[in-house]
N, C-alpha and C positions, 0 to 999 in steps of 0.2 A: 212027279215033277211039280205039280200044283202044291202038294203038301210041303215040298222043299222050299218053294217060293214063299209060302205063308210062314213057314218057320223062320226064314231069313227076315221077312218083314217084321214078325213079332220080336225077333232078336234086336233088330235095329230100333224098333219103337222102345223096347226096354232100355237099350243103350242110351237113346236120346233122353228118356225119362230120368235114368240114373244120372246122366251128365247134367241135366237141368237141375235135378235135386242137389247134386254135389256143388254145382255153381251157386245155387241159391244158398246152400249151407255156407259156402266159402265167403260169399259177400253179404250174408245176413247181419254181420256185426259191423257197425260203423267204424271207420278208421280212427275217429276221435270219439271216445266214449263220453267224455264230459266237456261241455262248452260253457260252463258257468263262469262268470267273471270272478277273478281272484283278487285278493288284497295285494298291494305293493308292500313288500317286506324288505327292510335293509338291516344288515348286520355289520358289526365292526370287523376289523381285519382278523380278530381272533374268534369270530363267529358269535359274538354276543349280540342279542337283539337290540337294535338302536331305535326301532320304530316301525309301525305298520299303518297303512291307510286302508280303511274299510272298503270292501268291494262295491261296485256300482249298484248292486242289488241290495245293499244294506247288510250283507252278511260278513262276519269275520271268517273268511275262507282263505287260508294261506295257499300258495302254489303247491302243486304236488311235490311230495318229498319221498324219494325212494328209500331213504334211510329210516328204518323203523326200530325203535329201541327194543332190546331183547325182552325186557320185562313186559312191556305192553303187548308185544307179539305173542308171548306165552299166555298172557291173560286173555287176550281176545280169542285165541284158538281154543283154549280150555272152556271159555264161556259160550262161544258162538258155534264152533265147528271143530269138535275134537278130532275128527278124521279128515281134516282139511288136506293133509299131505298124501292121503290114500285114495280119495275119490276123484272121478273124472269131471267134476263140476257140479254133480248132484249126488245125494246120498239116498239110495232106494229105501234103506231101512228107516231113515228119518222121515221120509215121505210117507211110508206105510204107517208108521206110528202116528204121524200127524193126521192122516186120513181117518184112522181108527178113533182117535180121541175126538176129532171134530164131529164125526158121525154120532158117536155116543152122546156128546154134549148138545148136539143140535146147533152148534155155532162154531165159528173159527176160533179154536183154542190154541192151536199150535201151527206154526208155519212150516217147519221142517226144512227151511232154506239153508243152504250152505253159504259160506262167505262169498263164494263166487256168484251164487244166485243173487245175493244181496247187492253185490256190485252192479249186476245187470239191472236190478230194480232201481237202485240209486240213479243210474244213468238214464232210466226211462221214467223219470219223475212224472207224476200226474196220471199214470195208468191205474185202472181199477184192479183190485186184488180179487181176481176170479181164477177158477181152475184152468180156463183156457190161457189166461195170462201167465199162470204158473207153468203151463206146458211150454210156452214161448220162452220163458226165463230159463227153463232147463236146456232147451236147444241152444240158446245164446250162451249159456254158461259153459256148455261143452265146447262151443266154438272159441270162447275166451281162453279156455284151458289149453287149446292148441296154440293159440297166438302168444299168450303171455306166460311168464314163469309164475310159480306160486308166490314168490316174493313180490313180483310186480302186482299180482292180484291183491295181496295184502296192502301194498302201497296204495292202490286205488281205493281200497276200503278205508284205510286210516286217514286218507286225505279228503274223502267226500262223505263220510258218515256224519249224521247230525248229532250234536252233543248238547242240545238244548238251547232254547232262545234263538239268537242269531249266530250261534257258534257252530262252525262246520269244520271238521277235520281235527286230527289229533294235535297238530302243532298249535293251532289257534286255541283249542280247548286247554292245553297245558298251560299256556300263558294267561288265559282268561280266568281259569279256576285255581291255578297254583302259582302263578307269577314266576314261572321258570320254564326252561327248555325241557322237552319231553325226555331227553336223555338223563335228566337229573331227577326224575320222579322216583319215589319209593315204590315198594310193592303195593302198599295200600292205595297210593295215588293212582298207580297204573290200573289196579283193579277197579277203582271208582270210575275211571274213564272208559274201561272196557265194558262196563254194564250200562253206561249211559245211552249209547245208540239203540239199545233194545227197546226203550220207551222214552225217547228224548222229550216229548211233549208233556209227559206225565211226571217224570222224575228228572229233576236237575237241581243243582245246588241252590239251597234256600227254600226248596219246596219238597214236600213228601220225604222229609229227611229219614224217617223211620224205615220206609220201604227201600230207599236207596241204601241205607246202612245194612239192611238184611241181605240185599242182593250182593253188595260188596263182600260182606263177611262169608256168605255161602261160597263165593268164588275163592276167597282166601282159604277156606276150609278144604276145598277141593285141591288147591295147590299143595296144602300140607299133606293130604292123604296120598297124593301122587309123588310125594317127596321132592317136589320142585322147590319148596322152601322148608326150612327147619322149624322146629317148634318155637324157638325163641323169636325168630322173625315173625311167625304167625302171631304170637302173643303181643308183640310190639305193634304189629300192623293193625290188629283189630281195635286197639285203643287210640289210634290216630283219628283226629277229628275230620269231619267232612267239610269241604269248602262251603262257606255261607253265602257268598255273593261274588260275582265276577270282579276281577281286578282290572283296572285300566291298563292297557298295553303300554310298555315303556315308550317315552317320547324323549329320548336323549339327544337326538339330532333331528328335530321336526322339520326344519327348513331344508336340510339335505334330503329328507324324505320327499318333500315337495318337488325339489329339483329332480330327484330320481324318477318320480312318478310321471313327470312330463315326457321323459324319453324311454322309460322302461315300465310302463303301467302294468300292474298285475304280475310282476315277476319277483323272484327271490334274488336280491342283489347283495353280494358281499362287497362292502366298501373298503376303502383304505384307512378308515377312521381308527385311531387309537382310542379305545373305549375309555381307558383310565384318564388319558389326557383330556378327552372331550368332557368328561364329568368334572374334572378339576376346573376347566375353563368355564363351563356352565356355572359353577359355583362362584368363580371370580366375577363373571358378568352380572350375576344376580346381586352380589355384594355391592358392586359399583352402581348398579341400577337403583338400589335402595337409596344411595346417596344422591345420585344425579336427579332422580325424580323429585327430590325436594326443591330443586331449581327448575322444575318443569321440563327436564330433559329426559325423554322416555325411551329412546331407542339407541341401540348400539349393535355392532356386528364385529365378529372376530374370525379371521381365517389364518390357519397355520399350514405352511407347506414344507415338505421335505425337499431341500435343494437338490440332493443327489438323484432322487427318484421322481421328483416333481409330483409326488402324491399328496393329497389333502389329508392331513393328520387330525385336524379339528375344524369344525364348520358350525359356527354359531351365527345364524342369520338374523337374530333379533334378541331383544331382552325378554324376560318373562313378564311383560306388561299386559295390558288388557286390550280388548277388541277396539275400544275407543281410540287407543293409541297405536292401532295397526300392528298388533303382536304377530299376526300371521304373515306380514310382509317380509319377504326375504330380501334384505337390503344389500347383501353381498354383491349381487349383479345389477343393482339399480344405479343409474347415472346420478352423480352428485358433483357439485363444484369442487375442483381439485385443491383450491387454496395454494399453498406453497409446495405441495408434495411433488411437483414436477421439477423443482429447482435442481435436484441432483442430476437429472438427465441433461439439463443445459450445461451444467458445470462439466460433466463427463464429455459432452459433445465438443465443448470448447477446448478441453485438454486433448481430446482425440484429434481434433483438427489442427492442433498446434497454434491456436490463437492466444492461449495463456499458459502460464506455468501455475503450479498449485497455489503459490502465494503472490501472484502478480497483483499489484495494487489497482483497485477499482474505485472510481470516484463515488463518494457518498455525500452528495450536496443536493439542495433543492433543485428539482428537475422537472421540466415540462416538455412534452411532445405534443404539439398542437393543443387540443383541449384536455389531454391526458396528463394528470399531475399525480404521479405515484408518491406515496409517503411510507416511511418506516412505521412499524407497529407502535413504537414508543415516541413517534413524532420528533425524534432528534436525528442529528447527522454527525458522522465521524469525520467528514471531509474526504478521507480516503481510507480504504480498508483492504487487507489481503483477501483475495478471492475465496480462499478456504474459510476464512472467518465470516465473510459475507454469507457463505453457505451454512456454516454451523450455527450462526446467529439468525439465519433466515431474514436477512435485511432485504427489504423490497426494492429500494432505489437502486442499489448496485446490481440487483438481479435484472431489473428492467433495462438498465444501461448495458449490461452484458448481452441481453437479448437483442437490443437495438444494434449493438456492434456486431454480434454474430450473424444476425439476419433472421427475420421472422420466418420467411419461407424455408430457409435452410433448417431451422429448428423444427418447424412443422413437419418437414420431411423425415427427420429422425423419429418424431413421435408416431408418425404413420407406420414407420418400420417396426415399432413396438407392438403393432396390432391392437391399439387402443380403440375398441369398436365404437365408443361413444364420441370419438373425435370425428364428427361427420361433415364439418364445413372446411372451407379453405382458410388459409392463414389470415387473410385480410378480414374475415368475419370476426376473428378473435382479437386481432391487433396485439399490441404489446402487453395487454392484460392477460394474455395467455399464460404467462409465467406466474401470475398471482391469483389464478382461480377463474380466469375468463372462460376456460373450457370445462367440460364435464368428463368424468371417467367413473369407474366403479372399482370396488375393492378387489374383485377377482382379477381384473386386468392389471391393476397396479402391483399387486403381490406377484402376479405372474412375471411382470417386467423386472422387478427387483430380484426375483429368484433366478431369472435368466442372467442378470449381471453377476450374481454370486456364482452360478454354475459355470459361467465363462471363465472366471478366475480359477475355480477348482479344476476344470478340465485342462486349462492351459498349463497348470503345474503337473497334473497327473499324466499328461500325454507328451511331456517334454516339449512344451511350447508349440502345441498345435491347438486349433480351434475345432468346433463342431459346426456343421453347416445349418443344423436345425435347432439352434440353442433356444430361440424364442418360441417355444412350443406351448401348447395348452396343458395345464395341470390335469391330473386324472383323479377321480374319486371312486372308481370302480376297480376292485382288486385285480380283475382279470385283464384290465387294460395296461399296456406297457408304453413307455415313451421311447420314441426313436429320435435320438439326437442327431441323426444324419451321419454324414461321412466326415472323417478327419480332413482338415485343410489347413494350409499355412496362412490363409487369408482370414481376417477377422470377420465375424458375422455382422456386427454393427459397430461396437466400440472395441478398441484394443484393451488388452488385459491391464496394462500399466495405467491407463486413464481410469479404469474402474477401481483399481487398487488405490490410487491417489484420492479418488472421490470418497471411497469408504474410509480412508484414514481421516478425511475431514469430517465425515459424518460421525465418526467415533468420538469426536471431541465435542459433540453437542451436549449442552448442559442438561442433565437429567432433571425431572420434576422435583419440586421442593421436598416432597416426602422421601426422596431418594438421594439427597444431596451428599451424603457421606460415602457414596458408593466407591469413589475413586481412591479412598484411603485403605481399601481392603485389597490384599494381594490376589484373592480369588474372585474378584469381581468379574462379571462377564463382559467381554468386549463385544459391543453391539454397534453396528453402523445403522443409525436411525434418523428419521426425519419426521417432523410434524407439519401439519398444515391447518389453516383456519380460513374458511371461505368468507366472503364479504357478507356483512350482516350477521355474523356469528351463527351461521346455519349448519355448518359442517366442521367437525373436528377430526383430523386424521393423525395417525401415527403408524409408520411402517418401519420395521427394523429387520436387519439380517445378520446372521452369523454365517460361518462356513457351512453349517448344516441345516439351518432353519430360517424361514421368512415368516414373520408375524405381522399381520395387518389389522388395524383397528379403525373403525369409523364410529363416531358418536354424534348424535343430533336428534332431531325429530323427523319422523318419516314424512310428515306433512310439510316440511320445509320451514317451520317456524323457528326463527332465530331466538337465542336466549343470551343475556349477559353472562359472561364467564364460560361460554361454549368455545373454548380455545384448545387447540391441539395439545399443547404442553400441559394443560391443567386437567383435561378430561380424558383424552385418548392415551397420552403417554403413561399415566399411572397403570392403566389396564395393560399396556404393552409390556411393561417391566414385571408386572405380576405374572403375566403369561410366560415370559422368559425365565422367571424364577422357578417354574415347574418343568422347564425343559432341561435336558442334559447340557452340561458345559460343552463348549466348542473351542477348538484352537482358532487363533486368528489366521487369516488368509496368508498363504505363502507369497512372498514378494516375487513378481514376475520379472526377474532380472533380464531375460532375453528381450523384453520390450522396453528396457530402460537404459539410460545412459548417465554416467556420472558427469556432472556439470558444476562449475563454480557459480554460486548463486549469491546475489547481493542480499544480505540479511534484512536490510531496511526496506527494500522495494520489492523483493521477491522475483525480480527480473534476472536474467543472466547478467553476471557481473561485467561491468564496463571497466575501463582502465582507471576510472575515477573512484570506483568503489573500494573502500578499505576494509569494511566488515564483511568478509567473504567466508562462505561455507560450501564445501563440496556436497552435493545432494544428488540422489538418483531421481531423474525425471523421465517422463515419457519421451520416446525417441522423437516424436513429432514436435516436441517442445524446443528442439534445437534451432528451429527456424524463427523463434520469437526474437524480438529486438532486444538489444542490451539495455541496461538500466538508463532511463532518460532523466532521472531525478537527481543524479549526482553530477555536479559540474565542478570544474577546477576554477577557483577564484584566487585573486592575488591580494595579499594583506600586507600591512606595514609590520614592523618588528613586533609590536605588542598585540597584533591581531585585532586592533580596535576598529580599523577602517579598511575599506577596499582602496587599493591604489593601482596605478599603472605607471608606465614609463614616462608619462608626461609630468608626474609629480614626485617620483621616487626613483632612486638609482636601483639598478638590477640587483646589486648586492644586498640591499635592504628590503627586498620584496620576499615575502613568505608565500609559498604556493600550498593551497589547502583544498581538499575535496569537501564539498558542502551539499547537504541534502536540501533541495529547494522544491517547493510545491507551487503550482499556480495560485494566484491570490484567493480565488473563491474556495479552493480546497484548503488552503492554508488557514483561512478564516475559521473554518469549523474544526480543522485538525488541531490547531494549537489550543482550542478550548478544552480538549480532552488529553492533550499531550503537552504539559507545561515545559518539557525539556526541548521542545522544538525551537530551534533558533532561526529567526529570519536572517536574511542576508545583511551583513554590516553595511552601513552607508559608505559611499565614496567620500574620501576626504575632500574638503571644500576646494582645495587647490588643484584637484585632478580634473582633467578635461575628458569629455566624452564618456563618462562612466555611469551616467544616470539612466539606466534602463528601467522605465517605470511602466507599470500596468495596473489597470483597475477593472473591476467586473461587478455588475449589479448582482446583489443577492435577492432583493425584492424591490419592485415587482418584477415578475418574469415577462419576457417578451410577449406582447399582444395579449396580456392577461386581462380577463374580465373580472372586475372586483366589485363586491357588494359590501357596503359599509353599514353594519348593523347599528342599532340604537341601544344606549344603555338603559338602566332602570328609570332614569329621569327623563327619558325621551330625547336625549342629546345624541347626535351622530358621533360615533367613535372616530378617532384619528386613523389615518393611513400612515403606517410607519415605513419610510423609505430606508433601504440599507444598501451599502456598496462596500466592496472590499478593495483596498488599495495596497500595492506592494510596499509603499512607505506610509505606514499607518499614521505617523505623526505629521503628515502633510496636511495643509489646509485645503479643503474642498469647497467649491461654491456651487450652490444649487439653484436651478431655475425650473419653473413650471410654465410651459408654453411661453418662454422668453421673459417671464416675470421672475425677478430675483426673490428667492425665498430666504436665504441665509447661508451661513457657512458652518462647517464642522471641522474639528481637529481631534485626532486620536480615535474617537468613537464616531464612526461615520453613519449616523442614523438621524433621521429628520422626520418629525410628525407634521402632517398636513391634513387639511380637510377640503379635498377637491370637489368641484361640482360634478353633476352627472354629465357624462359624455366622454369623448376621446381626448387624451392628454399626452404630452411629451415631456418627460423629465430629462433635463440636461445637467450634467455634472462636469465642472471644469476644475482641475487642480491648479496649484500655484505655479506649476511648470508649463501650463498651457495645454496639457493633455485633456481630451474631452471624451465623455461617454454619454450616449442617449438611450432612452428606453420609452417605448410607447405602450400605453395601457388604457383600459376603458373602465369607467365607473358606471355601474348599472344601477337602476332604480330598485 
């Protein structure tokens, strides 16, 4: 009985010991063999290397790659471990031979390690090479053989083996030593890399070339003897030159690499970049940089988006300038003053809200809102201009007047809906200058917004007049990411398709840069809806354009914000824009969204819905919301005598002798500027002198503006310059009498301008015409 009990105890103890040993064996291998930091690597959509960032420990170590080229796999097995696929992690014969040779020589001459053992040694870096350590390697190697496949073990080895200097792993070595992907290596190149890990500190390109050549050629000879390669391949391979020094890694999209590293450090990322397009645009940017830098303009950025997929096709974050001029700064996501680049959004919003029609006339006259005095770029005024031309010509005064009419808070709400992340303050912070560059945004957000407009139009046509709920989504630059446009809906996301279409039609008419003036005479010219912008002080130049398939965004300037003369959107950014569109495929123009449009009779002269007094009428398709706009207010019915020389009424002419005629009439201030550029504009005929009650007269100050603060500079002789007073009168040949603070100054006839030299202080100008009508204006002369 006692013997039985002892036997059971011994059996239990053995069981426990075996169990402990099995558990120790099972858990002896760490779950993660390698914890070394890796390089961030990005490739194009067709797997071409676009760039890599060195790992934090200063090593070129690409992330693990399970795909091992057949040539390198063959070479490494033949050189390092011929029986790799037959042993359980260690090779007893190799170990015996290594012990024998080492004992005979009295030093470590051979290692006898299998590839599996070498993987274990690489993972346990820093351990001493002793026989006890060798025994642990064997145990861990057998455990690894249970856990991982042979191909996975080869993957571990090829990804973590040292290849000389600070190069680790096959992928990094292939690019550093041969400047191409490992899959594209020849037999000689694969053999060279296969022998390098054997003595990486002793033999690497540029050092001990003879010894490296001998090792490579011995391996090639072995491949020939085993009939892995034929004799011709062998002869060609042994005459191939060895690499002399490491190549720099490709830097085709360095700023996208920066962006990727922020969110995906140490990973292998396949991007959406079109490698050929990226290279072409890199070349375009470089050429323009060489020209712009002569004017001390050093930075530029380009972003190209695919409208349908919202993928980034090209990403140029800066020019190839130097560190002094911030070449490493990625400007695509940096906030910059928007200039006029937001004007299309205001035009679209006003169309969408039904406040205007495409060609509604907008006042273009000297304008002042409190202390804010906007001016057109060319310092001139048209009097009145169609809204579409105000947009295509980027006129500032009409744009500010449109914003004031539409409502600052209302427009600010639309911009917030576009998810412009740099629009951080409330509407009052920006004021009316919001539309002229008073706010900041970045190239990424602006291109994203234009792409959303284009996509809205495309989807509306493709889905039989339906919208998508998530149209204004973020673009993607990682190939595995997809865009969810949301659900189909009959409700617009932000703007209706008709308003976007009409806006793009206006932007299509923008005059191209001087170098591209003849574009419109070619039938195959590309139709692009595009807009430029220039910030105050000539600090930022923008150009963004869209076709049905692509959005291209350009920013030009200096990263430090320094302004430069000539840094204007149409002169610096637009030429780059059209060079980029020239290398993109042609696109058809957007389909007209008829379901969001209505045929309406439009007055050709005013752009309003035709009134009964309009004679020059054309039927046009406008946005449905435009039906609520008011009829043409500028055409009135007047009554003339038989020869149409004078206005008459029943007090001075019989009904039979009165001619009724429609007449285009502008308010005096608008007419004053309009007729200077439109010589065929006819002012209203005078009433015949014998007619009663027909003289409706109006006059309006042109300068000074109400409560204006004026500084009178001195000329070269030290004399104070005159202040020129101007007023517009509906009957320009009338005589006007001028008073300054109740002191008579003089009179004018035909040309109503008067030069005075007022003293410092507040003054009131009073003008009285010969009919007794009066106009007053207060202003201040400052020191």
